[in-house]
N, C-alpha and C positions, 0 to 999 in steps of 0.2 A: 730667037732669043734663048739664051741659056737659062736653065732653071737653077736656082740656088738650092743646093741641098745642105741642110744643117744636120750636124751630128751632135747629139746630146750625150753626155757621159752617162753610162748606166749607173743606177743607184748601187748595185752590188759591187761595183768597182771601188767605191769609197767605204761602204759599210757592208760587212758580211752579215748574213743572217744570224750567225752565232753571237756576234758582238751585240747586235740589236736585241736578241732574246736574252742575253746575259744582262744587259743594262736594264731591261724591263723586269727581269727577275730580281735584280738588286733593288730597284725602286719598290717592287712589291714587298720584299723582305723588310726594307726600311719602314714602309707604311705599317706593316704588321707589328714591328717593334715599337713604333710610336703609339699604336693603338694599345699594345700591351702595357705600356708605361702609364697611359692616361686613364685606363679603365680597371675596374677590379677583376682583372682577367682570371686569377685563380678561383675567385668566388663565383664569378659568372660561369666559368668553365665547369666548375663543380655542379652548378644547377643545370647546366646544359647536358652534361654527361649522365647525371643521375637526378632527374627532376623529381623523383618520388622519395628522395632522401631528405629527411628532416635536418640532418647535420649540414648538408650543403646550403639549405635555405637559411639556417641559423648563422653560418659563416658569412653569407652575403648580408644578412641583417646586421651583423657586427660591423662589417665594412661600411655599410650605409650609415650606421650610427656614428662611426668615427669620422665620417666625412660631413656630418651634420645634416644628412638627409633623413630626417625623423620619420616622415610619412612612409617613405619606401622601407625604412628599417622596421617599422611597426607592421607593415604589410607582409614583409618576408617572415617576420617572427610569427605572425598569425598563420601563415602557410606552413611553417615548420611545426607549429603546435598541432595543426590539423593533420599533418602527415605522421606525426608521432603516434605510436601505438598507445602509449600511456603518457599523458601530459605531465606527469610528475617526474619523468625521466629518471627512474631509479637506475642509475648508471654506476659502473665500476670506476668511472673516471673521477679522479680527485678534483674537487672544485666544481663539479657539475651542479647546476641549479635548475630549478623548474622555470618554465617559461613565464609563469606569473611573477616569480621572484625577479627575473630579469626585467620584466616590464616595470615592476615597482622600482627597481634600481635605476632604470633609465628615466622614469618620471621624477624620481628624487634628484637625479643629476640635472634635469631640466629646471626643476624648482631652484636648485642651487645657482644655476646660471642666471635665472630671472632675478633672484635676490641680490646676487653680485652685480647685475646690471643696474638695478635700482640704487644700490650703494654708490657705484661709480657715477651714476647720473647726478646724485646729490653732491658728490665731490666736484664734478664738472660745473655745477651751478655756483658753488662757493669759490672755486679757483678756475676761472675761465681760461687762463693761460697755462694750465698744467697739461703738458703734452702727454704724460703717461696716463692721465685719465682718459684722453681720447684714444690712446692705443688700447687700453683695457676695454673701453666701450666697443672699439672695432672688433677685438677678438671675441668678446662675449656675444655681440650681435651675429658675428660669423658663425659661432658655435650653435646659436639658436636658429640659424638659417635665415636671418634677416639681412640679406646681402645689400639691399639698398641703404638701410640704416648704417650698416658697417662701412659702406663706401662714403657716406656722408661724414661719419666720425673720422675716417681716415683722411678725408680732404681737410678737415680742420687741423688734424695733427700735422699734415704736410705744410700747412701755412705757418705753423709754429716752428717746425724743425724739418725742413725738406731733406737734409743730409743725414738724418738718423738712419743707421742700418736697419733698425727694427721697422721704421716707417717704410723704407724701401722694400724690405722683404714682404711686408703686408701688401704693398702696392702690387708686387708681382703675383701674390696669392689671389688678390681680388680682381685681377685683370680679366 
């Protein structure tokens, strides 16, 4: 009986190693770019390259604060303060403030957000079909870091006006 011999095409005939490595390199680069866009890369990179620098920790604290991550911002500011030689930061930079002043400024901003939130909650109770009240409540809860509450307010705004560009952009933000 004759034996059947099968010939399989070699993988390298279809794909050369250089094409395969090039595509893997492109995927890796794309992944790094996406990571760079979604994380505080310059601030994190600053703390990784100079972990003993108070300025790099202060920069990261500012980024955390802007993103509404209050606990992380406070932690990084505390690290920056401890790394600083003198906590009053007598600096030649115009507008430089002490860490205590920065902490007071952040707490007063938080108090302003809380008082604005209570104001808009009273408006929402009076006018339950007022879409802008729900939008403001969404934004304020987001800034305070209350993401579940922000999503609940946004859901109510979506029921009132699902086609609003503001509501749609907030939906993308809170996904």
